[in-house]
C-alpha positions in Angstrom: 123.0 104.2 104.5 120.7 101.5 103.0 117.7 102.6 101.1 114.2 101.2 102.0 112.9 101.6 98.5 113.2 98.6 96.1 111.8 98.0 92.6 110.2 94.9 93.9 107.6 95.7 96.6 107.2 93.6 99.7 104.4 91.0 99.3 102.5 92.4 102.3 102.2 95.6 104.3 100.7 96.5 107.6 98.2 99.2 108.1 96.1 100.3 111.1 92.4 100.6 110.2 90.0 102.5 112.5 87.0 100.2 113.0 83.9 102.3 113.8 82.3 101.3 117.1 78.7 102.6 117.8 78.7 105.0 120.8 82.5 105.0 121.1 85.6 106.1 119.4 86.9 104.0 116.5 89.3 101.3 117.5 92.5 100.8 115.5 93.1 97.3 114.3 96.3 96.5 112.4 95.8 94.4 109.3 98.4 92.6 107.2 97.4 93.5 103.6 98.5 91.8 100.4 100.4 93.9 97.9 99.2 93.9 94.3 100.9 95.2 91.1 99.1 97.9 89.2 97.6 95.5 86.7 96.5 93.1 89.5 95.0 96.0 91.4 93.0 97.2 88.4 91.8 93.6 87.8 90.8 93.4 91.5 88.8 96.6 91.3 87.0 95.5 88.2 85.9 92.3 90.0 84.6 93.9 93.2 80.9 94.1 92.1 78.9 91.2 93.4 81.4 90.0 95.9 80.6 89.8 99.6 82.5 91.8 102.2 84.0 88.8 103.8 85.2 87.4 100.5 86.8 90.8 99.6 88.5 91.1 103.0 89.9 87.6 102.8 91.2 88.5 99.3 93.0 91.7 100.4 94.3 90.7 103.9 96.1 87.8 105.5 96.0 88.7 109.1 95.3 91.2 111.9 96.5 92.0 115.4 93.4 90.7 117.2 93.5 87.8 119.6 91.0 85.9 117.5 92.4 84.1 114.5 92.1 85.6 111.1 89.5 83.2 109.6 86.5 83.5 107.4 84.2 83.0 110.4 85.9 85.7 112.5 85.9 88.2 109.6 82.2 87.5 109.2 81.7 88.1 113.0 83.6 91.4 112.7 81.4 92.6 109.8 78.2 91.5 111.5 79.0 93.0 114.9 80.5 96.3 113.6 78.5 97.4 110.5 81.1 99.9 109.3 84.0 97.5 109.6 84.0 96.1 106.1 83.8 99.6 104.5 86.7 100.8 106.8 88.9 97.8 105.9 88.2 97.8 102.2 88.5 101.6 101.9 91.8 101.6 103.8 93.2 99.1 101.4 92.0 100.7 98.2 93.3 104.1 99.4 96.7 102.9 100.7 97.8 100.5 98.0 97.8 103.1 95.1 99.2 105.8 97.5 96.1 108.0 97.7 96.3 108.5 101.4 97.1 112.1 102.4 99.9 112.3 105.0 100.9 109.7 107.5 
């Protein structure tokens, strides 16, 4: 039986993020996130202050499962239309990458 674990991590990983929708249940959107090494992740965290939500999301993700293309303009539309979206996406990434999420 082949093992799934390797010392070199995949460069990306997929994760569903619940996007808050006012007056409705959150809607799961699958993002393709970029993997970072420990050192790269710590550097990323230290540089978060002063960066805009769209810039951060474009830095941590490379795609999503929406019909709309994953572009800066569409990420901006997402964060403008759904006020909790940026926090949901960034929090999901910063929780999943270091393995802080509880359960599956």
